[in-house]
N, C-alpha and C positions, 0 to 999 in steps of 0.2 A: 285720492290724490294726497301725497305727502304734504304736510303743512310747509308754508315757506319758512326758512331759516333767516333768523335775524341775524345780521352782522354786527355782534357786539365786539368790544375791543379784545377780549379774551378769545373769542372764537376766531377772529381774525388773525391773532397770533398763531394759532393752531392750524389753521388752513393753509395750504399748499397749492401751486399750480405745477402740472405736467406739461410742458410745451411740446407739440408734435408738429415736425416740420417734414416728416416722410410718410408716405401714404401707407405703405406697410405697417408703420408702427401704429397708425390710427386704427387699424383691424382690431386692435385688443380692445377697443372702447366702443365697439358696434353695438353690443349688448347693452351697455350703459346708455348709450346715445339713444337707443330704441326704448329703454325704459323711461327717459326723461321726457321723449316727445309729447305723449299725452297731456303732460302737466304744462306744456308750453303755451303762453298767450298768443293767440293768432297763428298758431301753428299751420302749416300747410306743407304741401310736397316739398317746398323750397328749404324746409327745415329738417328734412330727412337725411339721414346718413348717408342713403343710396344717392340722393340728388348731389350732395357735397361732393363724394366720391366720384361721381361722374363728371361733375364740372372739373375736378381735379385732374382727371386722367385726360381732359381734353383741353384745357385751359393753361395747366401750369407750364412755366417757363421763364424766359427773361422778364417778361413784363408783368408776371403774376406769381407770387410765391405765397404759400399757405403757412398761416401761424394759429395753430389750434390750441387753445387753452383750455386744459382738462383741469376743472377746479374740484378740489378733494377737502374733505373734513373728516378727521380719524380715520384716512384711507378709504373714505366712501365718496364716490364721484356724485357731487350735489349740483352741478352746472358745468356747462360746456359753452365757450365762446369761440364761434370760427370766426377768424380773420384772415385777411391776405393783404399783401402789399402789392400794389398794383401801379404801373406807372401810366398816368393820365395826361394828355396833351391839354395845356393851357397856353395862352398867349405868352405868358412868362416865360416858360420852358415846359419840359415833361417832367410832372412832379410825382414823386413816390407817395402815394396815399395808403394809409393803414386804414383799411375799412371792412365792412361786412361783404362777405362773397357774394351778395346778391346780383350784382351786375346788371340792376334795373329790370330783371326778369319779373319781378312782383313789386307789391306794395309796403310789404311789413316785413321785418325781420329783428333779430335780438338773440339774447342768450338762450340756449337749449336747457329748459327745464323750469320748474315753477319757482326757483329761488332765485329770481333774476337780480335784484338787489344785492345779494350776498355774492353772487357770482361776478357781478360787476365790481363790487369793492376789492375783491381778493385780485380779479385779471387787471385792474387798473394799477394795483400796487405792482404787479410783476412787470407790466409795460414800462412803468417809471424806473424800475431797477434794472431793467434790462439795456444792452445797447441799442440806440435808436437807429434803424435801418430804413426810416420813413422820413418825410418832409412834411407831411401834414396828417394829421389824425381826424378822421372824418367818420363817424357812425351814422349812416343813413337808414332810411326806411323805419324809423323808431316811432313807436306808438307812444307817444309822451302822456297823453291822457287817454285812458286812465291808466293803462298797462304800467308805462315807466315810471310816470309821475316824477320826471328829473331826476331819478335815480342814477342813469348813465352819467349826465353831467355832475352830479354831485359826487359819484365815485372817482371820476376822473380829478375833480378838484382836491378831493381828499388826499389823492396820491401825489399831489404837486404839479398835476396837470391842468392849468386853468381851462375851463371850457365853457362854450355858451351853447344854449338850445335855440335853435332857429327854425321856422318852417321850412319845409323841403318841397312836397308835391301833395296833390290831391288824388283820389281815385272815386271814380262813380260806382256806386252800390246800389243793387236793387234789394231792398228788404222784402223777404216775401210774407204775402198773407195767407191764411189757410188755404184758399182757393184762388185760381186764376180770377173768378169774376170779382173777388174782393180787391185783388191787386188793380184790376181795371177800374173798379169803382173809385180808388183813391187817385186816379189820373185825370188830368184835364178833359173835359167832355169832347172838345175838338179832336184832342189826340186818341181818345178811344175810338172815335169814328174813324180816324185815319188808319189806325192799326187794323180794325176790322175790315177796312175797304183793301188795304194791301193786301190781307190773307185772302181775300175774295178775287183779287187780281191775280195772284200767283195760283191760286186753284184753277183758274180759268186758263192757265197755260197747259193743262193737260193732266196726265198720271201723276201727282205728287205725292211724295213719300218723305216722311220725317224720320230718320235713323238715329237713335241715340245708343252709345255703349259706355257703359259703367260697369265694368266687372267689380266683383268681390276679390278679395287678396288670393293670392296662390294658398298661402295658408288655411283659406276656407274652400279650397278646392276648385278655384277658379283661376282669375290672374291672366285672362286670355287678351292678347295685345290687339286682336282685329286689325291685322297689319293691311287687310283690304281696306279698311275703312281710313286708316292712317294714309294709305296712298291715294285715296280718294280726297281727302285734306289737302293733301300736297298737289294734286291735280288741278283742284280750284284755285288752290293759291298761285300754282303758276299762271292760270288764266286771269288772275286778278291784277291789281296795282303791284302786289308783292312780286310777280314775276319780272317786272319791269326794275324794280328796286335794285339799285347797285350799292346802297348803303344800307346801314341797320341790320337787324338779325330777324328776317322774314323765315317761314318754315323751308321756302325754297333758295335762301342764301347758302352759297357754297361753304361758309366760315362755320355755320351751325347745322348743316344737315346732318351730319353723324352723330352731333351732340344731342340734338333733339330726338334722333332715332333711339339713341341709347337710354336718355330719359324717359321715353315712351314706354320702353321694356321694362325700366324700373318702375315706372308709376303703375303699370298695369298689373306687376307682379304684387305690389302693394295694395291694389285695390284703389288707387288715387287717380287713375286716368279718367276723362269725361269727353267723349267726341260726340258731336252731333253733325248730321250729313242733311241736306235738303235736296232730293233727286227730283228733276223734272223729266218726266218720260224717260226713266231708267238712266238719265245723266245726272251726274254730281253737279249741283248748280250752286250750293253756297254751303258753307262749313264754319262750325265752332270749335276749336281745340282747346280743352281747358283741363285743369287738374280740380280735385276735390278732396276735402277732409272735413270730416265733422259737421257735415252739414252746410259746409261753405265752398261754393264753386269759384274757383279763381280763373279767369278769362286770360288765355295766353295771346290766340291769334283768330281773327274771323275773318272772312272774306266771301266774295260772290264772283261768278262768271259773267261778266257783262255780255258775253256771246250768248248766253241764255236768255236773259232778259235784264232792262236797267230800271224796270218796275217792281219794286217791293221786295226783292229776293233776300236782302240782307235783313230788312226790317221783318219779314215772315218768318226767316230763321231764329232770330231773337225772340220774337213773339213766342215761338214753338218752344224754346228753351225754357223760357220763364214758366209757360204754361206746363210743361212737364216736371220742371222742378217744383213747382206748387203740388203737384200730384204725387211727387216722391218725397214730401215733406222736408226739402232743403230749407235752410234758414237765410241764406242771401247768396246773392251773385255779385262777385266783384268783377266788374267790367273793365277795371285796368286804368292807369294814369291817361292823361290826356283828356281834352275838352271837346271831343268830337260830336257832331250833331246828334248821332244815334244814342250816344251815350247820355247826353242831357235829356233826350226824349224818354228813354226808358228807365234811367235811374230814378229811385226814390229820394236818395240824399247822396252827399258827399262826405267824405273822411279824409282828414289830414293827416300825413305823417310829418316828422321832423328830422332833423340832422343834429349831432352833437360833434362841435367841431373844437378841435385843439391846434392853436399855431404855434409851433416852438418858437421862441423869440429869437433863437440864433441861427434859424433856418431859413436863408434868404428867399429860397423860392416859396416856401410857405408864407413869408411876410409879402412876396409879391402877389400871391392869390388873395389875401388878406386885402391888400390895397385895391385891387381890381375889382373885387366884390363891393368894396365900399363906394368906388366910382360908380360902379353899377346902380347901387342903391340910391346913388345921389342924382344920376343921369336918367335913371328908369330904362337902362339899355341892356337888355337881356343877353345881348352877345358879348359884353364886356367880360373879359377873363377866361372865357370857356370856349374852346373851338368847337363848331358845329360838328355833330355826329360823333362826339367822343363817348367814351363809354359813360361818364357822369352826366351826359346831356339828355339821358333817358332814351327810351326805344319806343317807336311809335307803334300803336295797336290800333288796328281796323278791323 
């Protein structure tokens, strides 16, 4: 991994930014992006060039415009800051927010490459010097400790954009021990008993089969998407609560069906897809659809078919995923944001992300958001200032 570049004053004067607003122009930086990815802290499929391009193709429009900042030093790309300006509904108005293009699909995001502090310093200067096409600047899903260490907020302040760092969300994580037995040994005795009981209950339903697909990349001669398993995941999702959902971004939701399918194809090609299906008597009964990179599994969606059983399918599936990940040598499973009961029971710890926010003093909508957030902090009302089911409200993962 290349050593991180320290943003000295002389270096900052020499560095420059190329801003990309056109998808075709971004293709010229694909190789540079791919070369920077392995050195990116907390990298996942969501940090890849392929995921960003797939989202751009499906989501660009009047409500989302992309600003990809390519940071160069002596003509060499040393970092990439993917941003977008998206319109988000707040009670004060629809607000143009300059943010990362994560859209709550995952828990972590930031500049691409190991030189994150330097990238942020140069990119922040560029944002301060270019016309403002946004009302609110908010970088979400930041790992403030230990990766960012307030570098994002400091970079914005240095560029004349006063910013503050504040808590945003937390995600449930299963830190994996060397073996399944060691993982269970670290859990509460009553919970160990409950997991084993649920596994026996599911085994008693008949012929139970656990299938997990995690291909190597196409570059290594694999990259198989296993569309049959992908369809089984969707089949179970349609039979679960997700099939009845009219809001949010479930696997069966019309607004993201094609997007998720294209993401699946890209993730399989990169060797980053991870699917698990629990079949009972040949019938798909529960599923977990994930991405993985560098030993970390990122959970996207899970669900089970209540018409097969309401007793233990979901827990049995998660237990099998954890046991199989132990056997594979995975380091962790990120179960995603949200404090659902099954996450509390399986997780070993929680990890907190942050947001870095700048409210332009002359932007009335931005100041309106700032006021409503202050009121929320005073009243403890989580609904003040943000409309339910807005893109910024987070996406439920069950």
